[in-house]
N, C-alpha and C positions, 0 to 999 in steps of 0.2 A: 352157326353157318357163316363161312367167310364171305366177304364182300366180293361180288362178281364185277370187277372194274377192269375196263380195257386200259392197258398201259399206253400212255401218251407217246407219240412218236418223238424220237430225239433227232435233232439235226446232226448229220454226220459229215466228216471230211476224211481225208486220207493222210497218213504219215508216209505212205508208200503204196505201191500197187497191191500188196497183199495184206494190208492192215487198215481197216477203217477206225476212225476215232472221232472225238468231238472236243471242242474247246471248253475248258472249265476256268472259273474265275475265283480269285482270292479276294480278301477284303481290300488289299492295297490297289486293286484294279477297278474298283467300283466307287461310286459316289451317290449321295442322296440329293434329290432335287426338290426345292421348295415349290409349293403350288401357288403361292400368293396369299394363302390363308394362314394366319398365325393366331396364337392365343397366349394367355398368361400362363407362366410356368405352374402356378398354383392349381390350375385346372387339369394338369396332366396326371392321370391315374396310371401308375406303373404296376399295379397289382396283377397277379396271375394265380392260377389254380393248378394244383397237382393232387389228384385224388380228392380226398375230403379236406385238404389243407390249402388255405389261402395265404399268400405271401405279399407283402408290400413292395419288396425289392426283388426284381427278376434276376437275381444273381445267386449262384450256388458255388460254394467253395469245394473244390474237387477232392476226391478221396485219396490223398497222398500224405505220407507221413510228415512231409515238410510243410504241409498246408493246414491240415486239420488235426488237432490233438484233443484229448478230453478236457484240457484247460481252455482252449480258445474256441471250441465249438459253440459253447453257450454265448460267448461274446458276439460271434457272428450272427447267431440266431436272434439274439436280443437287439441287434441292429436292423432286423427285418428280413434278413437273407436266410439261406439254408446252408448248413455245413454237413458234409458226408464224411464219416470216419471209415478208414480202410480196415475191414475186419482182419485182413491178412498182414497188417502192419505191426510195428513193434509194440503198440499199445496193448495188443492182445497176446503178445508173446513174452513180454518182460514185465515183471512187477515194478522194477526200477528202470524205466525207459529213459529217464533223463541222462543217465550215464551213457546209454547207447547213442543217444542223440549227439552228445559231446564227441564221442569217438568218430561218428560219421562226419561231423563238421570239421574235425581236426585232421582227418586223413588226407594224405597228399593225393595228387592226380593219379599217381601210379598205384596207390594203395586202395582207393575207395571201392573199386568194383569187387575185388576179392573180399574186402572187409564186409561189404554189404551182403555178398553171397553167404558169407559165414554167419552174419547176424540173423539173416532171415531163415536160416535152417532150424532155428529154435521153433518147436511146435506151437501152434495156437492153443491157448488154454481157455476152455469154456467158462471157467470161473472168472477169468479176466474180462471176457466179453460182457458178462452180466455186470461186472464191477464198473467198467467204463460207461456203459449205457446208463447206469444209475447215477454216475458222477456227472455225466452230461446233462441229464434231465434235471438234476438238483440245481444246476447253474442257470436254468431258464427263469426269467422273470414271469413268463406266461407258461404255465405247465401244460397248456393245450398245444403248444408248439411241438413239432415232431422231432424224434431222433432218427437220423438216417444212417444206415450202415451199407457199405459196399463190399461185395465179394465176387469171386470168379465163378463162372457157371458150374464148374466141376465140384464146388463146395456147397452149392445151393440146397440140394436135397438133405445133406447131412446136417447143415446148420439151421435149417428152417425152424425146427422145434426149439432150438436154443434161443434163436432170435425172438420167436414169439413169446417164450417164457421170460426173456429179459425185458420185454416191453418196447421193442423196436417198432417204430411207426412207419418207416419207409425202407424197403429193401432195394438196393441198386445192384443188379447183376451186370457185371462189367468185364469186358475183355476187348482186345484190339478190334475184333469183329464178332458179333454175337449172331447165332442162327436160331432157327426154330427148334432144333435139337442139338445138343452138344454131346458128342461121344468121346469118352476118354479111352486111352490105350489100356489093354488088359494087364500090361506090366508097366513099370515106371522107367524103363530103360531109355526112352527117348522123350520123356515128358518135360516140356519147358515150363514147369510150374514150381511153386514154392512148397507145396504139400502134395503128397504122392498117392493118396487114396483114390483109385479109379471109380468113376460113377457115370451115370447118364442123366442128362437133364432134358426133359420134354417140357418146353416152356408153357404150352397151353395147359397141360396137366398141373404144372407147378402153380400157375396163376389161380387155377380153380381151388387148389388145395391150400394156398396161402391165405391167412386172414389179414395179411399185411399188403398194402399196395406195392406193386412191383414196377420198378423202372429198369429198362434194359439198355445196353449199348455195347459196342458202338455200331452205327450204321451210316451209310452214305448213299444208298441206292433206293430209288422209288419203289421197285417191286418188293424188295426185302422189307422195307419200312411198312408197306401195306400189309404184308403177311404177318409181320411182328405185331402190328396193331390188332389184327384179328385174334391174337392169342389171349387178349384180356389184360394187356399191360396198362399201367397208369401213366407212363411217360416213356419217351424214347430219346436217347443221347445220340447226337449227330456229330461225326468227325472222326477221322483216322489220322493220327500223327502230327497235328499242327501245334501241339503243346511245346512250350519253351524248352523243356527237359526231355522231350520224346525224340527218339531216333528211329522210330518204326519206318518212316519214309525212306531213310537211307539204308537201313538194314534189310528191309523186306521189299522196298520198291512199291509199297502200297499206299494209296491215299488219294483223296479228291480235294481240291481247294475248297475252303469252307463256304464261300458265297454260293457256289454251285451245289454243294452237298446239301446245304440248308434249303435252298430253293426246290431241289428235287424232292426232298422228304416233306417239305411243306405241302407240295402237291398231293403226296400220299395221305397226309393228315387230313387235308380238306376233302379229298375224294372219299376217304374212309368215313368222315363225318356225314357227308351227304348220303352215303349208302346206308349207314347204320345208326346215325344220330349220336354216336359216341365220339366225343372229342378227346383225342390223345395228344397232349402237348408235346412239342419237340424242343429239346434243349441243346443248343449249340455248345459243343464241348471242346475247348482248347483254341489256341491261336489268337486270343484276344487280350492284348496287354494294355490298351488305352480305351478311353470312353468312346471314341469314334468307331472302333471295332465292334463294340457292343451295340451301338446304334445301328450299324450296318447289318449285324447278325439278325437283329429283330426286324429290320426292314426287309430282309430276305425271307423272313417267315418264322423265325424262332420265337417261342413263347418266353423263353428264359435262356440264360447262358451259364455255363460252368467254367470257372477259371481257376488256375492254380498259382502261377508265379506272382501275380499281384498280391495275393494273400501271403505268399512266402516272403514278401518284402516288408511285411508289417512288423512292428515292434513285438506283437504277441505271437509271432510265428514260432513253431516248435524248435526250429534250428535257425535262428535269425541269420539272415544273409545267405543261406544256402537252400537249394531246391533240387529235388530229384523225383522221377516218375515211378509209377507202380511197377513197371517192367525193368527198372534199372538193376535190381538185385537178382534177376533171373539166373538160375544156376547153369543154364545151357547157352542162351543167346540173349544177352542184355539188349533191350531196345529203348534204353533211356540212359541218361547220364546225369551226374551231379553238376549243377551250374551255380556260379556265384552271382546272386542277384542283389545283394546289399540290403540295407534296412532303411526305409524312407519315410514311413508314416505309421500311424495307428490304424487299426481296423475301422474305427469310426471315420477317420480322415479319408481312408480308401473309399468307403462307401458314400459317406455324406459330406465330406469335406470339413473345414475349408481346405482347398488344395494349396500346397506349399511348393508345388512344382508347376512349370508351364507346359508340360509335354502331354497332358491328358491322362496321366497315370493315376491321378487321385480325384476324389469326388466323382466316382463313376455314375452314381445315381443322378447327381446334378447335371452331368453331361447328357445323360439320356433324356432328362426332363427338358433341358434347353433345346435339344435336337427335336424332340417331339413338339414343343411349343413353336419352334421355327417352321416345322413342317405342317403345322395345323392338326396334329394328331393328339387327341385327348386320352386315348387308351392304347394299350399294347396292340389290340386288334387293328386299330386305325393306323398305327405305326407300321404294321405289316403290309399295309397297302401303299406306303410311300413309293414314289417313283425312284427307281434305281437305274443308273446309267453306267456304261463301261467307260472308265476314266483312268487309264494307266498313269497319267501324269498328275493325278490329284494330290499326291503327297510331295511332289517335287517342284511343281510349277511355281515360280516366283520365290522359291525358298533357298536361294543360293547362299545368303548370309547366314540363315539359321543352320544350314547344313555345314557350312565352313566353320562356324563357331560352335557347332554341336550343342545348340540350345533349341528350345521349343520343339518344332517338328523335325529338327535336325539332330536331336539327341537320341541316343540309343534307348530302346525300350527295356 
């Protein structure tokens, strides 16, 4: 039985006589405020829970081919974080995916969209799904750690038995926006997908049928988040279009700045927990390139964060120096692009340091712990209660020289 919770009132304003709206905020417009209480960094516990699994690092590597591969997933997990492999990526379509990665990295700006569309027309092969899951699991130092796989809603029913047989531990059902039910077209004439078999997903029924914890995304709305939590999901991804390689906001005009999106869905999580006793963690997905963004995401209410481009910049990335999103190779309407991000550090340096840059892009866990210590927060839950203020000048105030010299806070992310 779903929770009977009254939706909180939202403050509204107008953009014109015929249209009400409200103000929303991104990470660059807010700041965290110390309370006067501090503690040693060693006392800060950054662990969080997703279903039956506990993680020391509240960071997830996103399910993009330029971010997570069968080779680096184990490295990420062995560092205490979580890596999600894209079921619909090249790793389950090609036996020799290294050749494909080279083609995608070498393509020119005018070639890469059509090249990717061609590459992703190759069908997914169930035997490769099982192979990569086994490969990832074999690379874990701790065999109890989970293997996570992402797929689109329209493939969930078809691939659930395959994922269960393969030994997948977490399923991430992900699309630009996920609903309680996903209906596919009876023909493939207008389908903006990479595989064309039509199906229907009823999320509540799927969660009951699945022996694997289910994370869904993406969501930015209080009411929808509340309803999704009632279906039995293990976690919820928050965010539409903030990713470095994502163009959904430009192509579709859809999106909510992340600070507001997280805060709204945090309220849904807390209300759901009060009503049912079931805590569904929310995961801020995208738009976080430096440590301060992650600190702000958690202060707004996130239990963990999912990031892509920072991992794409590591030495162990599948296509070093390049990054592209899940919707980039869409055969109908690409909502992502390939960007050049460079190669700056190892996965260990990204998560644990030591940082070799002064812009907050490395030692992300260290940044979170120092922020928590400065704010007097010993746990993620306490960090979620940190004071947040609206501060549009927080990144520019007094930073004239850094900006002019493109160093520190003035360097590009």
